[in-house]
C-alpha positions as CSV (number, residue, x, y, z in Angstrom):
1,M,19.9,1.8,-31.3
2,D,22.2,4.8,-31.6
3,R,22.9,5.8,-27.9
4,D,24.4,8.9,-29.1
5,I,21.2,9.6,-31.1
6,H,18.9,8.8,-28.1
7,H,20.8,11.0,-25.7
8,L,20.9,13.9,-28.1
9,V,17.2,13.9,-29.0
10,F,16.0,13.1,-25.0
11,H,18.2,16.0,-23.8
12,Y,17.0,18.3,-26.6
13,L,13.3,17.5,-25.6
14,L,14.1,17.7,-22.0
15,K,15.6,21.1,-22.4
16,A,12.7,22.3,-24.6
17,R,10.0,21.3,-21.8
18,E,12.3,22.8,-19.3
19,L,12.0,26.1,-21.2
20,A,8.4,26.0,-22.1
21,I,7.6,25.1,-18.1
22,S,9.8,27.9,-17.1
23,G,7.9,30.6,-18.9
24,Q,11.0,31.0,-21.5
25,E,8.6,30.2,-24.4
26,H,10.8,32.6,-26.5
27,K,13.9,30.9,-25.9
28,A,12.4,27.6,-26.8
29,I,11.2,29.3,-30.2
30,L,14.2,30.9,-31.2
31,Q,17.0,28.6,-30.0
32,L,15.4,25.4,-30.6
33,G,13.2,25.9,-33.4
34,L,10.2,24.9,-31.5
35,S,6.4,26.4,-33.2
36,P,4.3,28.3,-30.9
37,E,1.7,25.3,-31.2
38,A,4.0,22.9,-29.7
39,L,4.8,24.4,-26.3
40,P,1.6,23.7,-24.8
41,L,1.8,20.0,-25.3
42,L,5.2,19.7,-24.5
43,K,4.5,21.4,-21.2
44,R,1.9,18.5,-20.6
45,L,4.2,15.6,-21.8
46,P,5.6,13.6,-18.9
47,I,9.1,12.6,-18.9
48,A,8.6,9.3,-19.5
49,K,6.8,10.2,-22.8
50,L,9.8,12.1,-23.7
51,E,12.2,9.0,-23.2
52,E,9.6,7.1,-25.6
53,L,10.1,9.4,-28.2
54,A,13.9,9.6,-27.9
55,Q,13.7,5.5,-28.1
56,A,12.7,6.2,-31.6
57,N,16.2,6.9,-32.4
58,V,15.1,9.7,-34.7
59,T,15.9,13.1,-34.6
60,C,13.4,15.5,-34.0
61,F,14.8,18.6,-34.7
62,A,16.5,20.2,-38.1
63,I,19.7,22.5,-38.7
64,R,18.1,25.7,-39.4
65,F,21.3,27.4,-41.2
66,P,20.7,29.2,-44.0
67,S,22.7,28.2,-47.3
68,Q,24.3,31.5,-47.4
69,F,26.0,30.5,-43.7
70,W,27.5,27.5,-44.7
71,K,29.1,29.5,-47.8
72,D,30.5,32.1,-45.5
73,L,31.7,29.4,-42.9
74,A,33.6,27.9,-45.6
75,Q,35.0,30.8,-46.5
76,E,36.7,31.8,-43.0
77,D,40.0,31.0,-41.5
78,A,39.4,28.1,-38.9
79,T,42.0,30.0,-36.7
80,E,40.1,32.7,-36.5
81,P,36.8,33.4,-34.1
82,L,33.8,33.3,-36.2
83,P,32.7,36.9,-37.4
84,E,29.5,38.4,-35.7
85,S,28.1,38.6,-39.5
86,L,27.9,34.8,-39.4
87,F,25.5,34.8,-36.3
88,M,23.7,37.4,-37.9
89,H,22.4,34.8,-40.3
90,L,21.5,32.1,-37.8
91,L,19.2,35.1,-35.8
92,G,17.7,36.1,-39.1
93,S,16.9,32.4,-40.3
94,A,15.5,31.7,-36.7
95,A,13.5,34.8,-36.9
96,M,12.0,34.2,-40.1
97,G,11.1,30.5,-39.2
98,G,14.0,28.0,-40.2
99,D,16.2,27.6,-43.3
100,D,15.5,30.6,-45.9
101,D,17.9,31.0,-48.6
102,D,16.1,34.0,-49.7
103,L,16.7,35.7,-46.7
104,T,20.3,36.5,-47.2
105,A,19.4,38.0,-50.3
106,Q,17.3,40.3,-48.7
107,A,20.4,41.5,-46.5
């Protein structure tokens, strides 16, 4: 078992559950990419079940950056702060439901 993957997945699930239980479902959806249907289920899962899922050592989430974000990022000077426009790609992608290459064509 890769301990780094295990810890990453476990803490992701813990944070997702914490946001769902605390009434911050919008953050769980936008920031962590959870579906609205997953939230009530996640609220009911005991921590031991989250640990069991993490022990599978498989990530349960995916990076949602659109292709245009990666292209723009590769063209930036690594010593400069990232421009706000790059973060707008991320917010737009999250709002549209994930990695959507057509999203950047609409902007």
